[in-house]
VOGU-3710 file (C-alpha; in Angstrom, 3 decimals, decimal comma):
1> mgqaslivly> -13,641/20,241/-17,206  -11,761/17,121/-18,152  -9,035/15,792/-15,947  -6,291/16,645/-18,443  -7,642/20,101/-19,292  -5,736/21,874/-16,474  -2,036/21,040/-16,568  0,678/22,295/-14,244  3,996/22,204/-16,082  6,942/22,100/-13,688
11> dghcalchrs> 10,726/21,984/-13,875  11,478/18,269/-13,631  14,980/18,842/-12,223  13,953/21,233/-9,442  13,493/19,836/-5,925  11,247/22,777/-4,964  9,054/22,126/-8,005  8,664/18,455/-7,034  7,597/19,459/-3,521  5,189/22,015/-4,984
21> vywlnaldrd> 3,577/19,348/-7,179  3,010/17,129/-4,124  1,596/20,094/-2,202  -0,757/21,157/-5,023  -1,915/17,554/-5,342  -2,718/17,473/-1,626  -4,798/20,653/-1,998  -6,556/19,431/-5,161  -9,397/17,474/-3,576  -11,526/17,628/-6,732
31> gllsyapltp> -8,780/16,105/-8,896  -8,864/18,894/-11,483  -5,121/19,310/-11,936  -2,706/17,080/-13,784  1,043/17,511/-14,031  3,739/17,304/-16,680  7,442/18,138/-16,653  8,607/20,988/-18,855  10,148/19,839/-22,122  13,402/21,467/-23,278
41> qwseahpggv> 11,365/23,640/-25,671  9,147/24,925/-22,851  12,137/25,420/-20,532  13,964/27,456/-23,144  10,918/29,589/-23,966  9,864/30,100/-20,310  12,716/29,498/-17,833  10,645/30,613/-14,819  9,865/27,067/-13,707  6,031/26,926/-13,590
51> vfwtpsgvfy> 3,476/27,126/-16,382  -0,278/26,587/-16,011  -1,842/25,362/-19,249  -5,567/25,418/-19,999  -7,352/24,968/-23,331  -8,263/28,670/-23,240  -4,925/30,164/-22,158  -1,453/29,764/-20,717  -0,190/31,420/-17,520  3,443/31,765/-16,501
61> dadavvialr> 5,523/32,148/-13,358  3,777/33,808/-10,367  0,489/34,090/-12,250  0,627/30,335/-12,928  0,943/29,659/-9,201  -2,016/31,908/-8,381  -4,244/30,383/-11,081  -3,317/26,817/-10,073  -4,145/27,581/-6,437  -7,530/29,007/-7,455
71> htrpwgplla> -8,457/25,598/-8,892  -7,834/23,709/-5,640  -10,426/23,325/-2,908  -11,088/24,266/-0,170  -8,031/26,346/0,809  -6,573/27,146/-2,608  -8,670/30,228/-3,430  -7,802/31,779/-0,071  -4,101/31,023/-0,548  -4,269/32,414/-4,094
81> tvvrftpgyk> -5,739/35,657/-2,765  -3,039/35,947/-0,097  -0,299/35,374/-2,687  -1,901/37,713/-5,228  -2,169/40,597/-2,780  1,275/40,164/-1,251  3,253/43,263/-2,249  5,929/42,334/-4,779  4,786/38,720/-5,195  6,029/38,618/-8,799
91> kiyrwvathr> 9,473/39,896/-7,776  9,604/37,398/-4,910  8,643/34,593/-7,289  11,264/35,705/-9,824  13,992/35,773/-7,140  13,093/32,316/-5,838  12,854/30,934/-9,400  16,252/32,368/-10,265  17,898/30,870/-7,148  15,836/27,661/-6,782
101> yrifgltdtd> 18,659/25,244/-7,634  21,072/26,917/-5,236  18,552/27,030/-2,356  16,596/23,777/-2,799  18,942/21,763/-4,991  18,442/19,510/-7,977  16,743/16,151/-8,052  17,426/13,141/-10,239  14,042/11,627/-9,452  11,557/11,728/-12,295
111> ltscprprsw> 8,033/11,916/-10,882  6,560/10,394/-14,047  8,766/7,286/-14,066  7,847/5,970/-10,637  5,962/2,669/-10,955  3,531/3,980/-8,367  3,816/7,764/-7,934  3,646/8,657/-4,288  1,235/11,274/-3,133  -0,095/12,921/-0,035
121> rgrplrfsqt> -3,347/11,803/1,540  -3,746/8,816/-0,753  -4,502/10,784/-3,918  -2,341/9,565/-6,781  -0,557/12,122/-8,913  -2,135/12,506/-12,349  0,248/13,041/-15,223  -0,450/14,367/-18,698  1,528/14,635/-21,851  3,237/18,015/-22,099
131> pplppr> 1,180/20,174/-24,477  2,868/21,902/-27,423  4,094/25,459/-27,095  1,401/27,976/-27,992  2,047/30,089/-31,099  3,459/33,535/-30,457
//
């Protein structure tokens, strides 16, 4: 898989989403994931906050989190299984996504505009261009 073939689309104004991008990057030891902020078109079509885009399909919300975790090594698949089998994980995700600004706040920082994007454990964040919305 190419580096830009697995893209995590995140809400660029959400502080929780920024922290989640840093965390996913720390887990992604193989460097398979790249990141892009949601465009207004994506945000309007899918207000849940997280989208996982692959050439073969698009995953949204809680499923996007689980699929993204499955692509990180070594702990991601285990974490994905724990999340997936947590009773009501989709409802929990939906509640957190609905209240994320109130709980975690907004951020003015744009991860893509930093001259040198910070990362955890020395791995730079990889950014991609936001892919177009898939046809319905």
